[in-house]
C-alpha positions as CSV (number, residue, x, y, z in Angstrom):
1,M,-60.0,-21.5,-215.7
2,T,-61.4,-18.3,-214.4
3,L,-59.9,-16.0,-212.5
4,H,-61.6,-16.6,-209.5
5,S,-60.6,-20.3,-209.8
6,A,-56.9,-19.4,-210.3
7,Q,-56.4,-17.1,-207.1
8,L,-58.5,-19.5,-205.0
9,I,-56.0,-22.4,-206.2
10,R,-52.8,-19.5,-205.4
11,I,-54.1,-19.1,-201.6
12,L,-54.7,-23.1,-201.0
13,I,-51.0,-23.3,-202.1
14,L,-49.7,-20.7,-200.4
15,F,-52.0,-21.8,-197.0
16,S,-50.3,-25.9,-197.6
17,L,-46.8,-24.6,-197.9
18,T,-47.9,-22.1,-194.4
19,L,-48.5,-25.5,-192.5
20,T,-45.4,-27.0,-193.9
21,N,-43.4,-24.6,-192.3
22,F,-44.6,-25.4,-188.9
23,S,-43.3,-28.9,-189.5
24,L,-39.8,-29.7,-187.3
25,G,-36.6,-30.0,-189.1
26,S,-34.0,-32.4,-188.2
27,T,-32.0,-30.2,-186.3
28,D,-35.0,-28.4,-184.6
29,P,-35.7,-29.0,-180.6
30,I,-37.9,-31.6,-180.0
31,G,-37.9,-31.3,-176.1
32,D,-36.0,-30.1,-173.5
33,I,-34.1,-31.8,-170.5
34,V,-36.2,-30.2,-167.3
35,D,-34.7,-32.1,-164.7
36,R,-31.3,-33.7,-163.8
37,N,-29.3,-34.8,-161.2
38,G,-25.7,-36.7,-161.0
39,V,-24.1,-38.2,-164.2
40,A,-26.0,-37.8,-167.6
41,S,-25.3,-37.6,-171.3
42,L,-26.9,-37.3,-174.6
43,I,-25.2,-38.7,-177.8
44,R,-26.0,-37.0,-181.1
45,E,-26.4,-38.6,-184.3
46,S,-22.7,-37.7,-185.3
47,G,-21.4,-39.4,-181.9
48,E,-20.7,-36.3,-180.4
49,K,-20.9,-36.9,-177.0
50,L,-22.9,-34.0,-174.5
51,S,-22.4,-34.1,-171.0
52,V,-25.5,-32.9,-168.9
53,S,-25.0,-30.5,-165.6
54,D,-26.4,-27.4,-164.6
55,N,-24.3,-25.4,-166.3
56,N,-24.8,-27.1,-169.5
57,I,-28.5,-28.6,-170.2
58,P,-28.5,-29.1,-174.0
59,D,-31.7,-29.5,-176.2
60,I,-33.2,-32.9,-177.1
61,K,-32.9,-33.1,-180.5
62,L,-34.1,-36.0,-183.6
63,L,-32.0,-39.3,-183.5
64,D,-30.5,-38.5,-179.7
65,T,-29.4,-41.0,-177.5
66,A,-30.3,-40.0,-173.9
67,V,-27.7,-42.1,-171.4
68,T,-27.0,-41.7,-167.2
69,G,-24.6,-43.1,-165.6
70,N,-24.9,-42.6,-161.7
71,G,-27.5,-40.2,-162.1
72,R,-31.0,-38.9,-163.6
73,M,-32.8,-37.0,-166.4
74,L,-36.5,-36.3,-167.1
75,I,-37.0,-34.8,-170.7
76,Q,-40.2,-33.4,-171.5
77,F,-40.9,-33.3,-175.6
78,L,-43.1,-30.8,-177.3
79,D,-46.5,-32.2,-177.0
80,E,-45.6,-32.8,-173.0
81,E,-44.9,-36.2,-173.6
82,E,-42.7,-37.4,-170.6
83,L,-39.4,-39.8,-170.1
84,S,-38.1,-39.9,-167.2
85,I,-35.0,-42.3,-166.8
86,I,-33.1,-43.1,-163.9
87,E,-29.5,-44.3,-163.0
88,H,-27.6,-46.7,-165.9
89,T,-30.3,-46.2,-168.5
90,K,-30.1,-45.9,-172.3
91,V,-33.1,-44.9,-174.6
92,Y,-32.8,-44.2,-178.5
93,I,-34.8,-41.5,-179.6
94,D,-35.6,-42.6,-183.1
95,K,-38.5,-40.6,-184.3
96,V,-40.3,-37.6,-183.4
97,Y,-42.2,-35.3,-186.2
98,Y,-44.6,-33.0,-185.2
99,D,-47.4,-32.3,-188.0
100,P,-50.0,-29.5,-188.1
101,N,-52.2,-32.7,-189.1
102,P,-52.1,-34.5,-185.7
103,S,-53.1,-37.8,-187.3
104,K,-49.9,-37.2,-189.3
105,S,-47.5,-36.8,-186.8
106,K,-45.0,-39.5,-185.0
107,M,-43.3,-40.2,-182.0
108,S,-40.6,-43.8,-182.1
109,I,-38.4,-44.6,-178.9
110,R,-36.5,-47.3,-178.0
111,M,-35.9,-48.4,-174.7
112,A,-32.5,-50.1,-174.5
113,Q,-31.5,-50.7,-171.2
114,G,-32.0,-49.6,-167.2
115,T,-35.1,-48.4,-166.3
116,A,-37.6,-46.0,-167.9
117,R,-40.8,-44.4,-167.5
118,F,-43.0,-42.6,-170.5
119,T,-45.9,-40.8,-169.9
120,S,-48.3,-39.6,-172.4
121,G,-48.4,-36.0,-173.5
122,R,-51.7,-34.1,-172.5
123,G,-51.7,-32.3,-175.7
124,K,-53.0,-32.2,-179.1
125,R,-50.0,-32.0,-182.1
126,I,-49.6,-36.3,-182.0
127,N,-52.5,-39.2,-182.2
128,K,-51.4,-41.7,-179.8
129,A,-51.9,-44.2,-182.2
130,N,-48.9,-42.7,-183.7
131,I,-46.4,-43.6,-180.7
132,D,-43.9,-46.4,-181.7
133,L,-42.4,-47.4,-178.4
134,S,-40.6,-50.1,-177.8
135,T,-37.9,-52.3,-175.9
136,P,-35.2,-55.2,-177.4
137,T,-37.9,-57.7,-177.2
138,A,-41.5,-56.0,-177.8
139,Q,-43.4,-53.4,-179.1
140,I,-45.2,-51.5,-176.8
141,A,-48.8,-49.4,-178.2
142,V,-50.0,-46.9,-175.6
143,L,-53.4,-45.2,-175.2
144,G,-53.1,-42.1,-173.1
145,T,-50.9,-44.4,-170.3
146,D,-48.2,-44.4,-168.0
147,F,-45.9,-46.6,-167.7
148,T,-42.7,-47.9,-167.0
149,T,-40.0,-50.6,-168.6
150,T,-37.0,-52.6,-166.7
151,I,-34.4,-54.3,-169.5
152,D,-31.4,-56.2,-168.4
153,E,-27.9,-56.6,-170.1
154,I,-29.9,-59.3,-172.4
155,G,-32.8,-57.5,-173.3
156,R,-35.3,-59.2,-171.0
157,S,-38.0,-56.3,-170.4
158,L,-40.5,-55.8,-167.2
159,I,-43.4,-53.6,-168.3
160,I,-45.4,-52.2,-165.6
161,L,-49.1,-50.0,-166.4
162,L,-48.8,-47.3,-163.4
163,P,-52.0,-45.6,-162.1
164,D,-53.1,-42.6,-162.8
165,E,-51.2,-40.0,-160.5
166,K,-54.6,-38.1,-158.7
167,T,-56.8,-40.8,-158.9
168,G,-55.2,-44.6,-158.4
169,E,-56.9,-45.5,-160.9
170,S,-55.6,-47.4,-164.4
171,S,-54.0,-44.7,-166.1
172,G,-55.1,-46.3,-169.8
173,K,-53.9,-49.0,-171.9
174,I,-51.0,-50.4,-173.1
175,M,-50.7,-53.3,-175.4
176,I,-47.0,-55.5,-175.5
177,T,-47.0,-57.3,-178.6
178,N,-43.9,-59.4,-180.4
179,N,-43.3,-62.4,-182.7
180,G,-44.8,-64.4,-180.1
181,G,-48.1,-63.0,-179.1
182,S,-49.5,-59.9,-177.1
183,V,-51.1,-58.8,-174.2
184,T,-52.8,-55.9,-172.7
185,L,-52.1,-54.1,-169.5
186,D,-55.1,-52.1,-168.1
187,E,-55.0,-51.9,-164.3
188,P,-52.6,-50.6,-161.8
189,Y,-49.4,-51.8,-161.3
190,Q,-50.5,-54.8,-163.9
191,A,-47.1,-56.0,-165.8
192,S,-45.7,-58.6,-167.8
193,V,-42.1,-60.0,-168.4
194,V,-40.7,-60.6,-172.3
195,T,-37.9,-62.8,-172.5
196,S,-37.4,-62.7,-176.0
197,F,-39.0,-61.4,-179.4
198,E,-40.1,-64.9,-180.3
199,S,-41.8,-65.7,-176.9
200,P,-44.8,-64.3,-175.7
201,P,-45.1,-61.6,-173.0
202,T,-46.2,-63.6,-169.8
203,K,-49.8,-63.1,-168.8
204,P,-50.8,-59.6,-166.9
205,V,-50.0,-59.9,-163.3
206,A,-50.8,-57.2,-160.5
207,L,-48.3,-56.6,-158.2
208,S,-48.9,-55.8,-154.5
209,G,-46.7,-53.7,-152.3
210,I,-45.4,-51.7,-154.4
211,N,-45.2,-47.6,-155.4
212,T,-43.9,-45.9,-158.5
213,S,-40.7,-44.4,-156.4
214,M,-39.8,-49.0,-156.1
215,I,-39.7,-49.4,-159.3
216,S,-35.8,-49.3,-160.5
217,N,-33.0,-51.6,-161.8
218,V,-33.4,-53.7,-158.8
219,F,-36.2,-55.9,-160.3
220,I,-33.7,-57.1,-162.6
221,I,-31.7,-58.9,-159.7
222,S,-34.2,-59.5,-157.7
223,E,-37.7,-59.7,-159.4
224,P,-41.7,-59.0,-157.8
225,K,-42.8,-62.4,-156.2
226,E,-45.6,-62.0,-158.4
227,I,-43.1,-61.8,-161.5
228,K,-41.2,-65.3,-160.3
229,E,-44.4,-67.2,-159.8
230,V,-45.5,-66.2,-163.6
231,K,-42.6,-67.2,-165.0
232,E,-42.2,-70.2,-163.0
233,Q,-46.1,-71.2,-164.2
234,E,-45.1,-70.5,-167.8
235,G,-41.6,-72.4,-167.7
236,L,-39.5,-69.0,-168.5
237,S,-37.5,-69.5,-165.8
238,S,-33.9,-70.3,-166.2
239,E,-30.4,-70.3,-164.8
240,N,-30.0,-66.5,-164.6
241,D,-33.0,-66.7,-162.8
242,K,-31.7,-67.5,-159.1
243,D,-33.2,-66.4,-156.2
244,N,-31.3,-63.7,-154.5
245,I,-29.7,-64.6,-151.0
246,L,-32.7,-63.7,-149.1
247,D,-34.7,-66.5,-150.7
248,V,-32.2,-68.9,-149.1
249,D,-33.5,-71.8,-146.6
250,F,-30.5,-71.7,-144.0
251,L,-32.3,-74.5,-142.3
252,E,-31.8,-76.7,-145.3
253,F,-28.6,-77.6,-144.5
254,D,-26.6,-80.8,-146.1
255,E,-22.8,-79.4,-146.1
256,L,-22.0,-82.7,-144.9
257,E,-22.8,-84.9,-147.8
258,K,-20.6,-82.9,-149.9
259,D,-17.5,-84.1,-151.0
260,Y,-15.0,-81.4,-150.3
261,F,-12.3,-83.4,-151.8
262,E,-13.5,-83.2,-155.3
263,E,-12.6,-79.8,-155.8
264,D,-9.6,-77.6,-155.5
265,E,-8.3,-77.7,-152.6
266,L,-6.2,-74.6,-153.2
267,E,-9.2,-72.7,-154.2
268,F,-9.2,-68.9,-152.3
269,T,-11.9,-68.5,-149.9
270,E,-12.6,-65.8,-147.0
271,L,-10.4,-67.8,-144.5
272,D,-7.5,-67.1,-146.7
273,I,-7.6,-63.3,-146.5
274,D,-4.1,-62.1,-144.7
275,Y,-6.1,-58.6,-142.9
276,L,-2.0,-57.5,-142.2
277,D,-1.1,-58.0,-145.7
278,V,-1.9,-54.7,-147.2
279,D,0.4,-52.3,-149.1
280,F,-0.9,-48.8,-147.8
281,L,2.0,-47.1,-150.4
282,Q,2.9,-48.3,-153.7
283,D,6.2,-47.5,-154.4
284,L,7.3,-46.1,-157.7
285,L,8.2,-49.3,-159.5
286,D,4.2,-50.7,-159.0
287,I,3.2,-47.9,-160.4
288,V,5.8,-47.7,-163.9
289,I,4.5,-51.7,-163.8
290,E,1.0,-50.5,-164.1
291,L,1.6,-48.1,-166.4
292,D,3.4,-50.4,-168.9
293,R,0.4,-52.8,-168.8
294,E,-1.4,-51.4,-172.2
295,S,-4.8,-51.6,-170.4
296,A,-3.9,-52.7,-166.6
297,L,-7.0,-55.5,-167.5
298,E,-5.3,-59.1,-167.7
299,K,-8.0,-61.6,-167.9
300,D,-8.5,-64.5,-166.4
301,S,-10.5,-67.2,-166.9
302,L,-13.7,-68.3,-164.4
303,N,-14.8,-72.0,-164.3
304,N,-18.5,-70.6,-165.5
305,N,-17.0,-69.2,-168.8
306,I,-16.9,-65.9,-167.1
307,A,-14.7,-63.0,-167.9
308,L,-12.4,-61.1,-164.8
309,A,-10.3,-58.8,-165.6
310,G,-8.4,-55.8,-163.9
311,T,-7.5,-58.0,-161.0
312,V,-6.8,-62.1,-159.8
313,L,-8.6,-64.8,-158.1
314,G,-7.0,-64.7,-154.5
315,F,-5.5,-61.6,-153.2
316,D,-4.0,-59.2,-155.7
317,V,-1.2,-57.0,-154.6
318,D,-1.9,-54.6,-157.2
319,T,-5.8,-53.8,-156.5
320,Q,-5.3,-54.8,-153.0
321,Y,-8.2,-56.6,-153.6
322,N,-9.0,-60.2,-152.2
323,T,-11.2,-61.8,-155.2
324,I,-13.7,-64.6,-153.8
325,I,-16.0,-67.3,-155.4
326,D,-18.8,-69.2,-153.9
327,R,-20.2,-71.4,-156.4
328,G,-23.1,-72.3,-153.7
329,L,-25.0,-69.3,-154.2
330,G,-23.3,-68.1,-157.7
331,T,-21.8,-65.0,-156.4
332,I,-18.4,-63.3,-156.5
333,K,-17.2,-61.0,-153.7
334,F,-14.4,-58.4,-154.0
335,Y,-13.3,-57.4,-150.6
336,R,-10.3,-54.4,-149.8
337,N,-9.5,-53.1,-146.6
338,V,-7.1,-50.4,-147.5
339,D,-8.0,-46.6,-145.5
340,G,-11.3,-48.1,-144.5
341,I,-13.4,-51.9,-145.8
342,I,-14.9,-52.2,-149.4
343,S,-16.8,-55.2,-149.9
344,V,-18.7,-55.8,-152.8
345,T,-21.0,-59.3,-153.8
346,L,-22.1,-59.5,-157.4
347,M,-23.6,-62.8,-159.1
348,M,-21.1,-64.3,-161.2
349,Y,-23.1,-64.1,-164.3
350,Q,-23.5,-60.6,-164.2
351,N,-21.3,-57.9,-166.5
352,A,-20.0,-54.9,-164.5
353,T,-16.8,-52.5,-163.9
354,L,-15.8,-51.7,-160.3
355,K,-13.4,-48.6,-160.3
356,T,-11.8,-47.7,-157.3
357,I,-9.8,-44.3,-156.9
358,S,-7.5,-43.7,-153.7
359,D,-4.8,-41.5,-152.8
360,Q,-2.4,-44.6,-154.2
361,K,-3.6,-45.2,-157.6
362,E,-7.0,-46.1,-159.4
363,S,-8.1,-49.9,-160.2
364,N,-10.8,-50.9,-162.2
365,I,-12.1,-54.6,-162.2
366,I,-14.2,-56.0,-164.7
367,L,-16.6,-58.9,-164.5
368,G,-18.0,-60.1,-167.7
369,D,-17.9,-57.3,-170.5
370,G,-18.2,-54.3,-167.9
371,Q,-21.6,-52.9,-168.9
372,G,-24.3,-53.8,-166.7
373,I,-23.3,-52.6,-163.7
374,I,-21.2,-49.6,-162.6
375,I,-20.1,-49.2,-159.8
376,T,-17.1,-46.0,-158.5
377,I,-15.7,-46.1,-155.0
378,T,-13.6,-42.8,-154.0
379,Q,-11.1,-43.4,-150.9
380,V,-9.6,-40.0,-150.7
381,N,-7.9,-38.9,-146.6
């Protein structure tokens, strides 16, 4: 080997080491929170929870979980990819690796629940083919694209391709794939629903009369009509896809044909609410009893195998809530009239937490596992 060859090999080795040093380590920041409001947090791989506020905006790191309560967060990664998450959303950042060679860079993000918007970067540090995005029921391949995912509590996913903000034309393409098959979205506001990882995505359908600001978790409860139609065509409708109250035809009245004596005559209804039976000031004994209950959540089983915790059917002297089931509409209503009226109606199959903060004491009512919808109401004079 000549001296010239040895020097050349040494130079190449040093150049290779220099390139390697540009790669990010597991503790290096991979992005920033560029906008936020309300309740939001990051959960590190170690389990450490970092609240995000105006006075504390932590860097985004590998294996972070981004979570919002009643708040929103906009994350920008180093190659200008943007991840926008709205209220009650959870996203896992599994892998973000930037290599000097863009073909070796990788990104892997899992949208777990709620509504998130991903906009691919305008930089040149990662090939779009190496971006792996997923929901609990599908994998999403992107080609320079802007899209949203809306995911319910059991993982069903609504995926919508967004238009280019400047031209209004398609922002690119996305391919949605799982064990059941694949579809491609390539038109503005084209959408597909994936109900399980084994079921194929529905055929693409263009949504009308919407814009980006309208895409939110409400699509979990009340789907766009085009989505309902394509699910019916493909036989994907289920008991969980019951029409909401806006779809009820009140002219179809057949209540006279119903035998009410077949049901529990003692069932509590809105007519049973005693609006004068309100305990405005809780006495000390009530508070002691409340503290003595380990979790203050005594579960009662409803007829539809839905757990209710923290209150009882009918009127509860502890929470001051009247709890009413409407089996016809499949809803459960919570009504309270202390220092103002609280009226909350939910679908019986939903998972929700209703937290009430007042001058007297707090109450927590949990429907199902309580993880789907979080409602906090504060009444303070």
